[in-house]
C-alpha positions in Angstrom: 22.7 38.2 -71.2 26.0 37.9 -69.3 25.1 35.6 -66.5 28.5 36.0 -64.9 28.2 39.7 -64.7 24.7 39.4 -63.3 25.9 37.0 -60.6 28.7 39.4 -59.8 26.3 42.3 -59.5 23.9 40.4 -57.3 26.6 38.7 -55.2 25.3 35.2 -55.9 26.4 32.1 -57.8 23.8 29.8 -59.5 24.4 26.2 -60.3 21.6 26.3 -63.0 22.4 29.5 -65.0 19.3 29.1 -67.0 17.1 29.6 -63.9 18.9 32.9 -63.3 18.5 34.1 -66.8 14.8 33.1 -67.0 14.1 35.3 -64.0 14.7 38.3 -66.2 12.8 37.2 -69.3 9.7 39.4 -69.6 6.8 38.0 -71.6 7.2 40.8 -74.2 10.7 39.7 -75.1 9.3 36.3 -76.3 6.8 38.1 -78.6 9.8 39.4 -80.5 12.0 36.4 -80.0 9.7 33.4 -80.2 12.6 31.0 -80.6 14.3 32.0 -77.4 15.2 28.8 -75.5 13.7 29.8 -72.1 10.2 30.7 -71.0 9.2 34.0 -69.5 9.5 34.6 -65.7 5.9 34.6 -64.6 5.9 31.1 -63.0 9.1 32.0 -61.1 7.5 35.3 -60.0 4.6 33.3 -58.6 6.9 31.1 -56.6 9.2 33.9 -55.5 6.2 36.0 -54.2 5.3 33.1 -51.8 8.9 32.5 -50.7 9.5 36.2 -50.1 6.2 36.6 -48.1 7.1 33.6 -45.9 10.6 34.9 -45.1 9.3 38.3 -44.2 6.5 36.8 -42.2 8.9 34.6 -40.3 11.1 37.6 -39.6 8.3 39.7 -38.3 6.8 37.0 -36.1 10.2 36.2 -34.6 11.2 39.9 -33.9 8.1 41.9 -33.2 5.4 41.1 -30.5 2.9 43.4 -32.2 -0.6 42.3 -33.1 -1.4 40.6 -36.4 -2.8 43.8 -37.9 0.4 45.7 -37.5 2.5 42.8 -38.9 0.2 42.5 -41.9 0.4 46.2 -42.7 4.2 46.2 -42.3 4.6 43.2 -44.5 2.4 44.6 -47.2 4.4 47.9 -47.2 7.7 45.9 -47.4 6.8 43.7 -50.4 4.6 46.0 -52.5 5.5 46.7 -56.1 6.8 50.2 -55.4 9.2 49.0 -52.7 10.4 46.0 -54.6 11.0 48.1 -57.7 13.2 50.5 -55.7 15.2 47.6 -54.3 15.6 46.0 -57.8 16.8 49.3 -59.2 19.4 49.6 -56.4 20.6 46.1 -57.3 20.9 47.2 -60.9 18.4 44.5 -62.1 17.2 47.0 -64.7 20.4 46.4 -66.6 19.7 42.7 -67.2 16.0 42.7 -68.1 15.1 41.0 -71.4 12.3 43.1 -72.8 10.7 43.9 -76.2 11.9 47.1 -77.9 8.7 48.8 -76.9 8.9 47.8 -73.2 12.6 48.8 -73.1 11.6 52.4 -74.0 9.0 52.7 -71.2 10.5 54.0 -68.0 7.3 54.8 -66.1 5.0 52.8 -63.8 5.0 49.8 -66.1 8.7 49.4 -65.6 8.3 49.5 -61.8 5.9 46.6 -62.1 8.3 44.7 -64.3 11.2 45.3 -61.9 9.1 44.2 -58.9 8.1 41.0 -60.7 11.8 40.4 -61.7 13.1 40.5 -58.1 10.3 38.1 -57.1 11.2 35.8 -60.0 14.9 36.0 -59.0 13.9 34.9 -55.5 11.9 32.0 -57.0 14.8 31.0 -59.2 17.3 31.2 -56.3 14.9 29.1 -54.1 14.8 26.4 -56.8 18.6 26.5 -57.4 19.8 26.8 -53.8 16.9 26.4 -51.3 15.2 28.4 -48.6 18.4 28.7 -46.5 20.2 30.6 -49.3 17.3 32.9 -50.1 16.8 34.0 -46.5 20.2 35.9 -46.2 19.5 37.6 -49.5 16.1 38.9 -48.3 17.6 39.9 -44.9 20.4 41.8 -46.6 18.5 43.6 -49.3 14.8 43.8 -48.3 14.4 43.6 -44.5 16.5 46.7 -43.9 13.7 48.8 -45.4 11.4 47.8 -42.6 12.9 50.3 -40.1 12.1 53.2 -42.4 8.6 51.9 -43.0 7.9 51.8 -39.3 9.6 55.1 -38.4 7.8 57.0 -41.2 4.5 55.1 -40.8 4.5 54.6 -44.5 2.6 51.4 -44.0 -0.5 53.6 -43.5 -1.4 53.7 -47.1 -4.4 55.6 -48.6 -6.5 52.5 -48.9 -6.2 51.4 -45.3 -6.6 55.0 -44.1 -9.7 55.5 -46.2 -11.2 52.3 -44.9 -10.7 53.3 -41.2 -12.2 56.7 -41.8 -15.1 55.3 -43.9 -16.0 52.9 -41.1 -15.6 55.6 -38.4 -17.6 58.4 -40.2 -20.1 56.4 -42.3 -20.2 53.0 -40.8 -19.5 51.6 -44.2 -16.7 49.4 -45.7 -15.5 50.8 -49.1 -16.1 48.7 -52.2 -13.7 48.8 -55.2 -15.1 48.1 -58.7 -13.1 47.9 -61.9 -14.7 50.5 -64.3 -12.4 49.9 -67.2 -9.3 48.0 -68.2 -7.2 48.2 -71.3 -3.8 47.2 -72.8 -2.2 43.8 -73.6 -2.2 41.0 -71.0 1.4 41.7 -69.9 0.8 45.5 -69.6 -2.8 46.0 -68.4 -4.1 49.3 -67.1 -7.1 49.6 -64.8 -9.6 52.3 -63.8 -11.2 51.6 -60.5 -14.0 53.4 -58.6 -14.4 53.3 -54.8 -17.9 53.3 -53.5 -19.5 53.9 -50.1 -22.8 52.1 -50.4 -24.0 53.1 -53.9 -22.1 56.4 -54.0 -18.9 56.6 -56.1 -16.6 58.8 -54.0 -13.3 58.4 -55.9 -11.7 57.0 -59.0 -8.1 56.0 -59.8 -5.9 54.5 -62.5 -2.9 52.2 -62.3 -0.9 49.4 -64.0 -2.2 47.0 -61.4 -5.5 46.7 -59.6 -3.7 47.4 -56.3 -2.2 50.6 -57.6 -5.6 51.8 -59.0 -7.3 51.0 -55.7 -4.7 53.1 -53.9 -5.2 55.9 -56.3 -9.0 55.7 -56.0 -8.7 55.8 -52.1 -6.4 58.8 -52.3 -8.9 60.6 -54.6 -11.7 59.8 -52.2 -9.8 61.2 -49.2 -9.3 64.5 -51.1 -12.9 64.8 -52.5 -14.5 64.0 -49.1 -12.1 66.3 -47.2 -10.9 63.5 -44.9 -7.2 64.1 -45.1 -5.7 64.2 -41.6 
């Protein structure tokens, strides 16, 4: 990987270049390159997820007097995998991922998850290299601007939250989500999840994460029950 080109593309300069490179190392790459000198990016992703959530939470709290429920929904829509993958693509992070040959060929939902994880890992790496004060401007420049569109289009009202509101209103029941099946290697799991009202299965969905599968199941239930508004 050309670290200098990556820095130029992202508009950042790292003191520890290895941290920057590690943020783009997918687990599958190490399966084919076991002697590679760096670990995969999952620990950095764990850290970056928390740093990103704190920066977004801080921004929402400081700028919006809305109740906690609104802020939580807006934050979830801003930092979900689909949104982060879109931002990572715009930043051309796709060009720098270190993947196995098989993963490199997959351009579908699995790649979206990998890209979302990479931008979180990059944020974690930047936090370790330069601190919270350096990460905040990056998040404000590249992620926070999406918030205006989320609020204007009400895209924070996802299928799962909509279905829960309607289930409680119409049936007096909170939906339950149960994993029906999972398959695939650890780094590329797929899930089939059913959504239940009491003991009745009212929808089913699949996804490359439990969250995606739950959204799909809720969407399926809204259609089958005729609850679309």
